[in-house]
PDB file of N, CA, C and O in Angstrom:
ATOM      1  N   MET A   1      16.821  15.198  38.586  1.00  0.00           N
ATOM      2  CA  MET A   1      16.242  14.182  37.722  1.00  0.00           C
ATOM      3  C   MET A   1      17.051  14.069  36.444  1.00  0.00           C
ATOM      4  O   MET A   1      17.528  15.067  35.904  1.00  0.00           O
ATOM      5  N   LYS A   2      17.200  12.839  35.965  1.00  0.00           N
ATOM      6  CA  LYS A   2      18.030  12.616  34.793  1.00  0.00           C
ATOM      7  C   LYS A   2      17.232  12.138  33.597  1.00  0.00           C
ATOM      8  O   LYS A   2      17.779  11.438  32.745  1.00  0.00           O
ATOM      9  N   ASN A   3      15.966  12.488  33.503  1.00  0.00           N
ATOM     10  CA  ASN A   3      15.163  12.056  32.369  1.00  0.00           C
ATOM     11  C   ASN A   3      14.867  13.213  31.426  1.00  0.00           C
ATOM     12  O   ASN A   3      13.759  13.316  30.900  1.00  0.00           O
ATOM     13  N   HIS A   4      15.841  14.077  31.208  1.00  0.00           N
ATOM     14  CA  HIS A   4      15.665  15.215  30.323  1.00  0.00           C
ATOM     15  C   HIS A   4      15.218  14.747  28.948  1.00  0.00           C
ATOM     16  O   HIS A   4      15.780  13.801  28.396  1.00  0.00           O
ATOM     17  N   GLY A   5      14.205  15.408  28.393  1.00  0.00           N
ATOM     18  CA  GLY A   5      13.723  15.073  27.065  1.00  0.00           C
ATOM     19  C   GLY A   5      12.713  13.951  27.045  1.00  0.00           C
ATOM     20  O   GLY A   5      12.068  13.736  26.020  1.00  0.00           O
ATOM     21  N   MET A   6      12.552  13.235  28.124  1.00  0.00           N
ATOM     22  CA  MET A   6      11.626  12.116  28.153  1.00  0.00           C
ATOM     23  C   MET A   6      10.181  12.568  28.294  1.00  0.00           C
ATOM     24  O   MET A   6       9.263  11.786  28.045  1.00  0.00           O
ATOM     25  N   MET A   7       9.969  13.802  28.685  1.00  0.00           N
ATOM     26  CA  MET A   7       8.615  14.290  28.889  1.00  0.00           C
ATOM     27  C   MET A   7       7.833  14.370  27.589  1.00  0.00           C
ATOM     28  O   MET A   7       6.603  14.398  27.617  1.00  0.00           O
ATOM     29  N   LYS A   8       8.507  14.408  26.464  1.00  0.00           N
ATOM     30  CA  LYS A   8       7.829  14.519  25.184  1.00  0.00           C
ATOM     31  C   LYS A   8       7.440  13.165  24.607  1.00  0.00           C
ATOM     32  O   LYS A   8       6.865  13.112  23.519  1.00  0.00           O
ATOM     33  N   MET A   9       7.730  12.095  25.286  1.00  0.00           N
ATOM     34  CA  MET A   9       7.453  10.750  24.798  1.00  0.00           C
ATOM     35  C   MET A   9       6.024  10.342  25.130  1.00  0.00           C
ATOM     36  O   MET A   9       5.798   9.537  26.034  1.00  0.00           O
ATOM     37  N   THR A  10       5.061  10.895  24.401  1.00  0.00           N
ATOM     38  CA  THR A  10       3.658  10.577  24.658  1.00  0.00           C
ATOM     39  C   THR A  10       2.956  10.198  23.367  1.00  0.00           C
ATOM     40  O   THR A  10       3.533  10.319  22.286  1.00  0.00           O
ATOM     41  N   GLY A  11       1.717   9.741  23.468  1.00  0.00           N
ATOM     42  CA  GLY A  11       0.918   9.429  22.290  1.00  0.00           C
ATOM     43  C   GLY A  11       1.488   8.254  21.524  1.00  0.00           C
ATOM     44  O   GLY A  11       1.941   7.274  22.115  1.00  0.00           O
ATOM     45  N   ARG A  12       1.462   8.360  20.176  1.00  0.00           N
ATOM     46  CA  ARG A  12       1.927   7.281  19.318  1.00  0.00           C
ATOM     47  C   ARG A  12       3.400   7.418  18.989  1.00  0.00           C
ATOM     48  O   ARG A  12       3.853   6.890  17.974  1.00  0.00           O
ATOM     49  N   LYS A  13       4.143   8.101  19.807  1.00  0.00           N
ATOM     50  CA  LYS A  13       5.550   8.341  19.504  1.00  0.00           C
ATOM     51  C   LYS A  13       6.404   7.152  19.896  1.00  0.00           C
ATOM     52  O   LYS A  13       6.057   6.384  20.793  1.00  0.00           O
ATOM     53  N   ARG A  14       7.522   7.015  19.212  1.00  0.00           N
ATOM     54  CA  ARG A  14       8.462   5.930  19.475  1.00  0.00           C
ATOM     55  C   ARG A  14       9.768   6.525  19.956  1.00  0.00           C
ATOM     56  O   ARG A  14      10.051   7.691  19.679  1.00  0.00           O
ATOM     57  N   GLY A  15      10.548   5.775  20.650  1.00  0.00           N
ATOM     58  CA  GLY A  15      11.831   6.236  21.162  1.00  0.00           C
ATOM     59  C   GLY A  15      12.934   6.129  20.131  1.00  0.00           C
ATOM     60  O   GLY A  15      13.797   5.259  20.240  1.00  0.00           O
ATOM     61  N   GLU A  16      12.923   6.983  19.149  1.00  0.00           N
ATOM     62  CA  GLU A  16      13.960   6.985  18.128  1.00  0.00           C
ATOM     63  C   GLU A  16      15.018   8.009  18.498  1.00  0.00           C
ATOM     64  O   GLU A  16      14.835   8.795  19.427  1.00  0.00           O
ATOM     65  N   ILE A  17      16.117   7.997  17.771  1.00  0.00           N
ATOM     66  CA  ILE A  17      17.184   8.935  18.081  1.00  0.00           C
ATOM     67  C   ILE A  17      16.747  10.366  17.841  1.00  0.00           C
ATOM     68  O   ILE A  17      15.906  10.639  16.985  1.00  0.00           O
ATOM     69  N   MET A  18      17.326  11.271  18.605  1.00  0.00           N
ATOM     70  CA  MET A  18      16.942  12.666  18.555  1.00  0.00           C
ATOM     71  C   MET A  18      17.092  13.212  17.142  1.00  0.00           C
ATOM     72  O   MET A  18      18.031  12.866  16.426  1.00  0.00           O
ATOM     73  N   GLY A  19      16.150  14.074  16.750  1.00  0.00           N
ATOM     74  CA  GLY A  19      16.190  14.683  15.444  1.00  0.00           C
ATOM     75  C   GLY A  19      15.337  13.947  14.427  1.00  0.00           C
ATOM     76  O   GLY A  19      15.056  14.485  13.356  1.00  0.00           O
ATOM     77  N   GLU A  20      14.923  12.741  14.735  1.00  0.00           N
ATOM     78  CA  GLU A  20      14.066  11.986  13.837  1.00  0.00           C
ATOM     79  C   GLU A  20      12.625  12.075  14.315  1.00  0.00           C
ATOM     80  O   GLU A  20      12.356  12.265  15.502  1.00  0.00           O
ATOM     81  N   CYS A  21      11.708  11.935  13.370  1.00  0.00           N
ATOM     82  CA  CYS A  21      10.290  11.949  13.710  1.00  0.00           C
ATOM     83  C   CYS A  21       9.976  10.711  14.544  1.00  0.00           C
ATOM     84  O   CYS A  21      10.475   9.621  14.263  1.00  0.00           O
ATOM     85  N   LYS A  22       9.164  10.884  15.548  1.00  0.00           N
ATOM     86  CA  LYS A  22       8.834   9.779  16.436  1.00  0.00           C
ATOM     87  C   LYS A  22       7.391   9.313  16.266  1.00  0.00           C
ATOM     88  O   LYS A  22       6.904   8.501  17.052  1.00  0.00           O
ATOM     89  N   LEU A  23       6.704   9.827  15.236  1.00  0.00           N
ATOM     90  CA  LEU A  23       5.323   9.427  14.998  1.00  0.00           C
ATOM     91  C   LEU A  23       5.266   8.167  14.147  1.00  0.00           C
ATOM     92  O   LEU A  23       6.127   7.933  13.299  1.00  0.00           O
ATOM     93  N   ASP A  24       4.246   7.364  14.385  1.00  0.00           N
ATOM     94  CA  ASP A  24       3.988   6.217  13.525  1.00  0.00           C
ATOM     95  C   ASP A  24       3.079   6.688  12.401  1.00  0.00           C
ATOM     96  O   ASP A  24       2.063   7.340  12.643  1.00  0.00           O
ATOM     97  N   HIS A  25       3.451   6.356  11.176  1.00  0.00           N
ATOM     98  CA  HIS A  25       2.686   6.777  10.004  1.00  0.00           C
ATOM     99  C   HIS A  25       1.880   5.601   9.472  1.00  0.00           C
ATOM    100  O   HIS A  25       2.375   4.476   9.402  1.00  0.00           O
ATOM    101  N   SER A  26       0.641   5.870   9.099  1.00  0.00           N
ATOM    102  CA  SER A  26      -0.241   4.819   8.606  1.00  0.00           C
ATOM    103  C   SER A  26       0.021   4.532   7.127  1.00  0.00           C
ATOM    104  O   SER A  26       0.721   5.280   6.445  1.00  0.00           O
ATOM    105  N   HIS A  27      -0.550   3.445   6.659  1.00  0.00           N
ATOM    106  CA  HIS A  27      -0.495   3.077   5.246  1.00  0.00           C
ATOM    107  C   HIS A  27      -1.064   4.231   4.416  1.00  0.00           C
ATOM    108  O   HIS A  27      -0.507   4.590   3.379  1.00  0.00           O
ATOM    109  N   GLU A  28      -2.154   4.794   4.871  1.00  0.00           N
ATOM    110  CA  GLU A  28      -2.795   5.918   4.184  1.00  0.00           C
ATOM    111  C   GLU A  28      -1.868   7.146   4.142  1.00  0.00           C
ATOM    112  O   GLU A  28      -1.814   7.845   3.130  1.00  0.00           O
ATOM    113  N   ASP A  29      -1.147   7.406   5.230  1.00  0.00           N
ATOM    114  CA  ASP A  29      -0.183   8.520   5.268  1.00  0.00           C
ATOM    115  C   ASP A  29       0.873   8.358   4.171  1.00  0.00           C
ATOM    116  O   ASP A  29       1.224   9.317   3.485  1.00  0.00           O
ATOM    117  N   VAL A  30       1.371   7.131   4.020  1.00  0.00           N
ATOM    118  CA  VAL A  30       2.422   6.877   3.032  1.00  0.00           C
ATOM    119  C   VAL A  30       1.863   7.029   1.616  1.00  0.00           C
ATOM    120  O   VAL A  30       2.522   7.603   0.749  1.00  0.00           O
ATOM    121  N   LEU A  31       0.665   6.524   1.382  1.00  0.00           N
ATOM    122  CA  LEU A  31       0.041   6.676   0.062  1.00  0.00           C
ATOM    123  C   LEU A  31      -0.163   8.151  -0.290  1.00  0.00           C
ATOM    124  O   LEU A  31       0.082   8.567  -1.422  1.00  0.00           O
ATOM    125  N   LYS A  32      -0.605   8.920   0.673  1.00  0.00           N
ATOM    126  CA  LYS A  32      -0.823  10.353   0.460  1.00  0.00           C
ATOM    127  C   LYS A  32       0.505  11.061   0.152  1.00  0.00           C
ATOM    128  O   LYS A  32       0.577  11.893  -0.753  1.00  0.00           O
ATOM    129  N   LYS A  33       1.539  10.724   0.907  1.00  0.00           N
ATOM    130  CA  LYS A  33       2.856  11.335   0.698  1.00  0.00           C
ATOM    131  C   LYS A  33       3.411  10.920  -0.668  1.00  0.00           C
ATOM    132  O   LYS A  33       4.038  11.730  -1.350  1.00  0.00           O
ATOM    133  N   LEU A  34       3.187   9.672  -1.071  1.00  0.00           N
ATOM    134  CA  LEU A  34       3.628   9.215  -2.386  1.00  0.00           C
ATOM    135  C   LEU A  34       2.937  10.017  -3.485  1.00  0.00           C
ATOM    136  O   LEU A  34       3.582  10.417  -4.453  1.00  0.00           O
ATOM    137  N   ALA A  35       1.648  10.252  -3.349  1.00  0.00           N
ATOM    138  CA  ALA A  35       0.911  11.038  -4.347  1.00  0.00           C
ATOM    139  C   ALA A  35       1.466  12.456  -4.449  1.00  0.00           C
ATOM    140  O   ALA A  35       1.557  13.016  -5.541  1.00  0.00           O
ATOM    141  N   GLU A  36       1.836  13.033  -3.306  1.00  0.00           N
ATOM    142  CA  GLU A  36       2.396  14.390  -3.293  1.00  0.00           C
ATOM    143  C   GLU A  36       3.765  14.449  -3.972  1.00  0.00           C
ATOM    144  O   GLU A  36       4.076  15.413  -4.672  1.00  0.00           O
ATOM    145  N   GLN A  37       4.576  13.419  -3.763  1.00  0.00           N
ATOM    146  CA  GLN A  37       5.954  13.439  -4.235  1.00  0.00           C
ATOM    147  C   GLN A  37       6.163  12.740  -5.580  1.00  0.00           C
ATOM    148  O   GLN A  37       7.248  12.831  -6.155  1.00  0.00           O
ATOM    149  N   ALA A  38       5.155  12.052  -6.083  1.00  0.00           N
ATOM    150  CA  ALA A  38       5.280  11.308  -7.342  1.00  0.00           C
ATOM    151  C   ALA A  38       5.819  12.148  -8.500  1.00  0.00           C
ATOM    152  O   ALA A  38       6.622  11.643  -9.286  1.00  0.00           O
ATOM    153  N   PRO A  39       5.405  13.418  -8.634  1.00  0.00           N
ATOM    154  CA  PRO A  39       5.952  14.214  -9.743  1.00  0.00           C
ATOM    155  C   PRO A  39       7.467  14.419  -9.671  1.00  0.00           C
ATOM    156  O   PRO A  39       8.086  14.789 -10.668  1.00  0.00           O
ATOM    157  N   HIS A  40       8.061  14.185  -8.517  1.00  0.00           N
ATOM    158  CA  HIS A  40       9.497  14.403  -8.316  1.00  0.00           C
ATOM    159  C   HIS A  40      10.296  13.100  -8.340  1.00  0.00           C
ATOM    160  O   HIS A  40      11.515  13.105  -8.175  1.00  0.00           O
ATOM    161  N   LEU A  41       9.597  11.991  -8.545  1.00  0.00           N
ATOM    162  CA  LEU A  41      10.227  10.670  -8.565  1.00  0.00           C
ATOM    163  C   LEU A  41      10.115  10.057  -9.958  1.00  0.00           C
ATOM    164  O   LEU A  41       9.228  10.414 -10.734  1.00  0.00           O
ATOM    165  N   SER A  42      11.012   9.142 -10.265  1.00  0.00           N
ATOM    166  CA  SER A  42      10.913   8.428 -11.539  1.00  0.00           C
ATOM    167  C   SER A  42       9.695   7.501 -11.496  1.00  0.00           C
ATOM    168  O   SER A  42       9.209   7.142 -10.423  1.00  0.00           O
ATOM    169  N   GLU A  43       9.217   7.124 -12.674  1.00  0.00           N
ATOM    170  CA  GLU A  43       8.090   6.186 -12.747  1.00  0.00           C
ATOM    171  C   GLU A  43       8.452   4.864 -12.071  1.00  0.00           C
ATOM    172  O   GLU A  43       7.614   4.229 -11.431  1.00  0.00           O
ATOM    173  N   LEU A  44       9.706   4.465 -12.224  1.00  0.00           N
ATOM    174  CA  LEU A  44      10.166   3.226 -11.589  1.00  0.00           C
ATOM    175  C   LEU A  44      10.034   3.328 -10.076  1.00  0.00           C
ATOM    176  O   LEU A  44       9.539   2.398  -9.438  1.00  0.00           O
ATOM    177  N   ARG A  45      10.469   4.442  -9.489  1.00  0.00           N
ATOM    178  CA  ARG A  45      10.387   4.608  -8.035  1.00  0.00           C
ATOM    179  C   ARG A  45       8.936   4.592  -7.564  1.00  0.00           C
ATOM    180  O   ARG A  45       8.607   3.951  -6.565  1.00  0.00           O
ATOM    181  N   VAL A  46       8.086   5.289  -8.276  1.00  0.00           N
ATOM    182  CA  VAL A  46       6.669   5.315  -7.893  1.00  0.00           C
ATOM    183  C   VAL A  46       6.120   3.893  -7.916  1.00  0.00           C
ATOM    184  O   VAL A  46       5.397   3.488  -7.005  1.00  0.00           O
ATOM    185  N   SER A  47       6.461   3.141  -8.950  1.00  0.00           N
ATOM    186  CA  SER A  47       6.022   1.753  -9.066  1.00  0.00           C
ATOM    187  C   SER A  47       6.565   0.900  -7.917  1.00  0.00           C
ATOM    188  O   SER A  47       5.848   0.060  -7.372  1.00  0.00           O
ATOM    189  N   GLN A  48       7.824   1.115  -7.551  1.00  0.00           N
ATOM    190  CA  GLN A  48       8.416   0.362  -6.444  1.00  0.00           C
ATOM    191  C   GLN A  48       7.704   0.661  -5.127  1.00  0.00           C
ATOM    192  O   GLN A  48       7.436  -0.247  -4.340  1.00  0.00           O
ATOM    193  N   PHE A  49       7.403   1.925  -4.893  1.00  0.00           N
ATOM    194  CA  PHE A  49       6.665   2.282  -3.682  1.00  0.00           C
ATOM    195  C   PHE A  49       5.289   1.620  -3.685  1.00  0.00           C
ATOM    196  O   PHE A  49       4.867   1.059  -2.674  1.00  0.00           O
ATOM    197  N   LYS A  50       4.597   1.684  -4.808  1.00  0.00           N
ATOM    198  CA  LYS A  50       3.255   1.085  -4.895  1.00  0.00           C
ATOM    199  C   LYS A  50       3.304  -0.409  -4.648  1.00  0.00           C
ATOM    200  O   LYS A  50       2.449  -0.959  -3.956  1.00  0.00           O
ATOM    201  N   ASN A  51       4.317  -1.071  -5.221  1.00  0.00           N
ATOM    202  CA  ASN A  51       4.461  -2.516  -5.008  1.00  0.00           C
ATOM    203  C   ASN A  51       4.672  -2.830  -3.533  1.00  0.00           C
ATOM    204  O   ASN A  51       4.082  -3.774  -3.008  1.00  0.00           O
ATOM    205  N   GLN A  52       5.508  -2.047  -2.865  1.00  0.00           N
ATOM    206  CA  GLN A  52       5.730  -2.246  -1.425  1.00  0.00           C
ATOM    207  C   GLN A  52       4.431  -2.071  -0.658  1.00  0.00           C
ATOM    208  O   GLN A  52       4.123  -2.844   0.250  1.00  0.00           O
ATOM    209  N   LEU A  53       3.672  -1.046  -1.032  1.00  0.00           N
ATOM    210  CA  LEU A  53       2.449  -0.718  -0.303  1.00  0.00           C
ATOM    211  C   LEU A  53       1.308  -1.694  -0.574  1.00  0.00           C
ATOM    212  O   LEU A  53       0.284  -1.648   0.108  1.00  0.00           O
ATOM    213  N   ASN A  54       1.469  -2.573  -1.559  1.00  0.00           N
ATOM    214  CA  ASN A  54       0.456  -3.596  -1.833  1.00  0.00           C
ATOM    215  C   ASN A  54       0.524  -4.759  -0.856  1.00  0.00           C
ATOM    216  O   ASN A  54      -0.425  -5.532  -0.726  1.00  0.00           O
ATOM    217  N   GLY A  55       1.656  -4.876  -0.169  1.00  0.00           N
ATOM    218  CA  GLY A  55       1.827  -5.989   0.763  1.00  0.00           C
ATOM    219  C   GLY A  55       1.634  -5.568   2.209  1.00  0.00           C
ATOM    220  O   GLY A  55       1.377  -4.404   2.516  1.00  0.00           O
ATOM    221  N   GLU A  56       1.766  -6.550   3.083  1.00  0.00           N
ATOM    222  CA  GLU A  56       1.727  -6.297   4.529  1.00  0.00           C
ATOM    223  C   GLU A  56       3.047  -5.675   4.937  1.00  0.00           C
ATOM    224  O   GLU A  56       4.110  -6.212   4.625  1.00  0.00           O
ATOM    225  N   LEU A  57       2.991  -4.546   5.632  1.00  0.00           N
ATOM    226  CA  LEU A  57       4.210  -3.860   6.050  1.00  0.00           C
ATOM    227  C   LEU A  57       4.222  -3.635   7.547  1.00  0.00           C
ATOM    228  O   LEU A  57       3.189  -3.360   8.157  1.00  0.00           O
ATOM    229  N   SER A  58       5.389  -3.754   8.125  1.00  0.00           N
ATOM    230  CA  SER A  58       5.548  -3.457   9.544  1.00  0.00           C
ATOM    231  C   SER A  58       5.430  -1.953   9.753  1.00  0.00           C
ATOM    232  O   SER A  58       5.551  -1.171   8.810  1.00  0.00           O
ATOM    233  N   GLN A  59       5.196  -1.566  10.981  1.00  0.00           N
ATOM    234  CA  GLN A  59       5.131  -0.137  11.298  1.00  0.00           C
ATOM    235  C   GLN A  59       6.469   0.527  11.006  1.00  0.00           C
ATOM    236  O   GLN A  59       6.519   1.660  10.527  1.00  0.00           O
ATOM    237  N   GLU A  60       7.537  -0.175  11.293  1.00  0.00           N
ATOM    238  CA  GLU A  60       8.878   0.355  11.028  1.00  0.00           C
ATOM    239  C   GLU A  60       9.068   0.644   9.537  1.00  0.00           C
ATOM    240  O   GLU A  60       9.606   1.686   9.165  1.00  0.00           O
ATOM    241  N   ARG A  61       8.621  -0.289   8.686  1.00  0.00           N
ATOM    242  CA  ARG A  61       8.764  -0.102   7.238  1.00  0.00           C
ATOM    243  C   ARG A  61       7.889   1.058   6.748  1.00  0.00           C
ATOM    244  O   ARG A  61       8.327   1.842   5.907  1.00  0.00           O
ATOM    245  N   LEU A  62       6.662   1.175   7.260  1.00  0.00           N
ATOM    246  CA  LEU A  62       5.799   2.304   6.884  1.00  0.00           C
ATOM    247  C   LEU A  62       6.470   3.628   7.234  1.00  0.00           C
ATOM    248  O   LEU A  62       6.466   4.564   6.435  1.00  0.00           O
ATOM    249  N   ASN A  63       7.038   3.700   8.415  1.00  0.00           N
ATOM    250  CA  ASN A  63       7.722   4.923   8.849  1.00  0.00           C
ATOM    251  C   ASN A  63       8.911   5.226   7.934  1.00  0.00           C
ATOM    252  O   ASN A  63       9.147   6.374   7.559  1.00  0.00           O
ATOM    253  N   GLU A  64       9.647   4.178   7.586  1.00  0.00           N
ATOM    254  CA  GLU A  64      10.813   4.337   6.720  1.00  0.00           C
ATOM    255  C   GLU A  64      10.407   4.889   5.353  1.00  0.00           C
ATOM    256  O   GLU A  64      11.017   5.833   4.850  1.00  0.00           O
ATOM    257  N   LEU A  65       9.379   4.296   4.762  1.00  0.00           N
ATOM    258  CA  LEU A  65       8.904   4.745   3.457  1.00  0.00           C
ATOM    259  C   LEU A  65       8.416   6.190   3.519  1.00  0.00           C
ATOM    260  O   LEU A  65       8.710   6.990   2.630  1.00  0.00           O
ATOM    261  N   PHE A  66       7.673   6.517   4.566  1.00  0.00           N
ATOM    262  CA  PHE A  66       7.159   7.880   4.719  1.00  0.00           C
ATOM    263  C   PHE A  66       8.305   8.880   4.743  1.00  0.00           C
ATOM    264  O   PHE A  66       8.246   9.912   4.073  1.00  0.00           O
ATOM    265  N   HIS A  67       9.338   8.582   5.506  1.00  0.00           N
ATOM    266  CA  HIS A  67      10.433   9.539   5.666  1.00  0.00           C
ATOM    267  C   HIS A  67      11.345   9.633   4.447  1.00  0.00           C
ATOM    268  O   HIS A  67      12.015  10.646   4.250  1.00  0.00           O
ATOM    269  N   LEU A  68      11.373   8.590   3.632  1.00  0.00           N
ATOM    270  CA  LEU A  68      12.089   8.702   2.368  1.00  0.00           C
ATOM    271  C   LEU A  68      11.365   9.660   1.424  1.00  0.00           C
ATOM    272  O   LEU A  68      11.993  10.341   0.613  1.00  0.00           O
ATOM    273  N   LEU A  69      10.054   9.703   1.539  1.00  0.00           N
ATOM    274  CA  LEU A  69       9.250  10.577   0.678  1.00  0.00           C
ATOM    275  C   LEU A  69       9.105  11.990   1.215  1.00  0.00           C
ATOM    276  O   LEU A  69       8.968  12.938   0.443  1.00  0.00           O
ATOM    277  N   LYS A  70       9.135  12.134   2.517  1.00  0.00           N
ATOM    278  CA  LYS A  70       8.866  13.427   3.153  1.00  0.00           C
ATOM    279  C   LYS A  70       9.810  14.511   2.627  1.00  0.00           C
ATOM    280  O   LYS A  70      11.031  14.387   2.721  1.00  0.00           O
ATOM    281  N   LYS A  71       9.229  15.558   2.082  1.00  0.00           N
ATOM    282  CA  LYS A  71       9.966  16.726   1.553  1.00  0.00           C
ATOM    283  C   LYS A  71      11.042  16.338   0.549  1.00  0.00           C
ATOM    284  O   LYS A  71      12.060  17.019   0.430  1.00  0.00           O
ATOM    285  N   TYR A  72      10.817  15.248  -0.170  1.00  0.00           N
ATOM    286  CA  TYR A  72      11.775  14.824  -1.195  1.00  0.00           C
ATOM    287  C   TYR A  72      11.997  15.945  -2.199  1.00  0.00           C
ATOM    288  O   TYR A  72      13.119  16.174  -2.650  1.00  0.00           O
ATOM    289  N   ASP A  73      10.925  16.638  -2.542  1.00  0.00           N
ATOM    290  CA  ASP A  73      11.016  17.724  -3.526  1.00  0.00           C
ATOM    291  C   ASP A  73      11.900  18.876  -3.054  1.00  0.00           C
ATOM    292  O   ASP A  73      12.442  19.612  -3.879  1.00  0.00           O
ATOM    293  N   LEU A  74      12.050  19.040  -1.767  1.00  0.00           N
ATOM    294  CA  LEU A  74      12.855  20.135  -1.208  1.00  0.00           C
ATOM    295  C   LEU A  74      14.276  19.710  -0.841  1.00  0.00           C
ATOM    296  O   LEU A  74      15.098  20.541  -0.455  1.00  0.00           O
ATOM    297  N   ALA A  75      14.555  18.440  -0.963  1.00  0.00           N
ATOM    298  CA  ALA A  75      15.869  17.920  -0.563  1.00  0.00           C
ATOM    299  C   ALA A  75      16.957  18.389  -1.530  1.00  0.00           C
ATOM    300  O   ALA A  75      16.721  18.562  -2.726  1.00  0.00           O
ATOM    301  N   SER A  76      18.145  18.588  -0.978  1.00  0.00           N
ATOM    302  CA  SER A  76      19.310  18.952  -1.789  1.00  0.00           C
ATOM    303  C   SER A  76      19.665  17.765  -2.692  1.00  0.00           C
ATOM    304  O   SER A  76      19.250  16.638  -2.425  1.00  0.00           O
ATOM    305  N   PRO A  77      20.425  18.015  -3.751  1.00  0.00           N
ATOM    306  CA  PRO A  77      20.858  16.893  -4.604  1.00  0.00           C
ATOM    307  C   PRO A  77      21.585  15.802  -3.818  1.00  0.00           C
ATOM    308  O   PRO A  77      21.417  14.615  -4.099  1.00  0.00           O
ATOM    309  N   GLU A  78      22.386  16.199  -2.841  1.00  0.00           N
ATOM    310  CA  GLU A  78      23.107  15.220  -2.024  1.00  0.00           C
ATOM    311  C   GLU A  78      22.144  14.387  -1.188  1.00  0.00           C
ATOM    312  O   GLU A  78      22.295  13.170  -1.081  1.00  0.00           O
ATOM    313  N   GLU A  79      21.152  15.052  -0.595  1.00  0.00           N
ATOM    314  CA  GLU A  79      20.150  14.349   0.213  1.00  0.00           C
ATOM    315  C   GLU A  79      19.325  13.403  -0.662  1.00  0.00           C
ATOM    316  O   GLU A  79      19.030  12.280  -0.254  1.00  0.00           O
ATOM    317  N   ARG A  80      18.958  13.846  -1.846  1.00  0.00           N
ATOM    318  CA  ARG A  80      18.198  12.980  -2.763  1.00  0.00           C
ATOM    319  C   ARG A  80      19.015  11.742  -3.120  1.00  0.00           C
ATOM    320  O   ARG A  80      18.483  10.633  -3.168  1.00  0.00           O
ATOM    321  N   GLN A  81      20.304  11.936  -3.370  1.00  0.00           N
ATOM    322  CA  GLN A  81      21.172  10.813  -3.711  1.00  0.00           C
ATOM    323  C   GLN A  81      21.224   9.802  -2.568  1.00  0.00           C
ATOM    324  O   GLN A  81      21.186   8.594  -2.801  1.00  0.00           O
ATOM    325  N   GLU A  82      21.309  10.292  -1.344  1.00  0.00           N
ATOM    326  CA  GLU A  82      21.329   9.402  -0.180  1.00  0.00           C
ATOM    327  C   GLU A  82      19.998   8.656  -0.048  1.00  0.00           C
ATOM    328  O   GLU A  82      19.979   7.460   0.244  1.00  0.00           O
ATOM    329  N   ARG A  83      18.906   9.354  -0.260  1.00  0.00           N
ATOM    330  CA  ARG A  83      17.593   8.695  -0.192  1.00  0.00           C
ATOM    331  C   ARG A  83      17.443   7.650  -1.291  1.00  0.00           C
ATOM    332  O   ARG A  83      16.864   6.587  -1.066  1.00  0.00           O
ATOM    333  N   GLU A  84      17.969   7.951  -2.486  1.00  0.00           N
ATOM    334  CA  GLU A  84      17.913   6.993  -3.589  1.00  0.00           C
ATOM    335  C   GLU A  84      18.678   5.721  -3.226  1.00  0.00           C
ATOM    336  O   GLU A  84      18.236   4.618  -3.548  1.00  0.00           O
ATOM    337  N   LYS A  85      19.808   5.868  -2.567  1.00  0.00           N
ATOM    338  CA  LYS A  85      20.574   4.700  -2.116  1.00  0.00           C
ATOM    339  C   LYS A  85      19.768   3.882  -1.123  1.00  0.00           C
ATOM    340  O   LYS A  85      19.754   2.652  -1.184  1.00  0.00           O
ATOM    341  N   GLN A  86      19.092   4.575  -0.200  1.00  0.00           N
ATOM    342  CA  GLN A  86      18.258   3.874   0.782  1.00  0.00           C
ATOM    343  C   GLN A  86      17.106   3.158   0.087  1.00  0.00           C
ATOM    344  O   GLN A  86      16.749   2.043   0.468  1.00  0.00           O
ATOM    345  N   MET A  87      16.520   3.790  -0.932  1.00  0.00           N
ATOM    346  CA  MET A  87      15.441   3.157  -1.691  1.00  0.00           C
ATOM    347  C   MET A  87      15.955   1.925  -2.409  1.00  0.00           C
ATOM    348  O   MET A  87      15.287   0.891  -2.428  1.00  0.00           O
ATOM    349  N   ASP A  88      17.153   2.025  -3.008  1.00  0.00           N
ATOM    350  CA  ASP A  88      17.747   0.871  -3.673  1.00  0.00           C
ATOM    351  C   ASP A  88      17.879  -0.309  -2.712  1.00  0.00           C
ATOM    352  O   ASP A  88      17.588  -1.447  -3.077  1.00  0.00           O
ATOM    353  N   ARG A  89      18.315  -0.035  -1.489  1.00  0.00           N
ATOM    354  CA  ARG A  89      18.455  -1.105  -0.489  1.00  0.00           C
ATOM    355  C   ARG A  89      17.089  -1.700  -0.121  1.00  0.00           C
ATOM    356  O   ARG A  89      16.944  -2.916   0.001  1.00  0.00           O
ATOM    357  N   LEU A  90      16.096  -0.825   0.053  1.00  0.00           N
ATOM    358  CA  LEU A  90      14.772  -1.319   0.441  1.00  0.00           C
ATOM    359  C   LEU A  90      14.074  -2.103  -0.662  1.00  0.00           C
ATOM    360  O   LEU A  90      13.429  -3.120  -0.405  1.00  0.00           O
ATOM    361  N   PHE A  91      14.211  -1.620  -1.887  1.00  0.00           N
ATOM    362  CA  PHE A  91      13.482  -2.228  -2.992  1.00  0.00           C
ATOM    363  C   PHE A  91      14.260  -3.325  -3.695  1.00  0.00           C
ATOM    364  O   PHE A  91      13.728  -4.042  -4.543  1.00  0.00           O
ATOM    365  N   GLY A  92      15.547  -3.444  -3.322  1.00  0.00           N
ATOM    366  CA  GLY A  92      16.398  -4.504  -3.825  1.00  0.00           C
ATOM    367  C   GLY A  92      16.452  -4.571  -5.313  1.00  0.00           C
ATOM    368  O   GLY A  92      17.140  -5.428  -5.867  1.00  0.00           O
TER     369      GLY A  92
END
């Protein structure tokens, strides 16, 4: 059989590239993660996240926002810089 790794594709998971989270995150999940990480973000970033979360968002965008926030406080300076660039692109 050539479907190695496909057995884990159950529930609310999506077929994303290996190493990435495959769960769909809710609006509430993102708000909770923002509250946890807000002390580690600038006031401007927190405001940008809140503005995004005030509108209708696709599941893809919710997942993206969640993962930009996930363990932000533990990220290396290089990882934070990369996430900041991604935030700049998202928030324009």
